[in-house]
C-alpha positions, 0 to 999 in steps of 0.5 A: 500500500502506498501513501502520498507524502505531505507537500511532495506531489508525485512522491508516495511512500510504500508502507510495507518497505518504507521506500519513496517512489516517484509517480511523476510519469512526466518527470520520468519520461523526461529523464529517459528522453535526456538520457537517450539524447546524451547517449545519441550525443556520445555515439556521434562524438565517437563516430567523429573520433573514429572518422578522424582517426581514419582520416590520419591513417589515410594521410600518413599512407599518402605521405608514405607514398609521396616520400 
């Protein structure tokens, strides 16, 4: 059984375990969206790093052939 926490909308306390439970679906969805956006940004950054590394390797090969 859960009861609302006074002066804390969106939070409830589980009577059996004493745990505080966030029931604010909007805040939860925003947190999930923020996490997904951060992961997307990190993946894009890693892709750019990999591409730069590939370009450096190719440039070194070109320089070696020209020498």
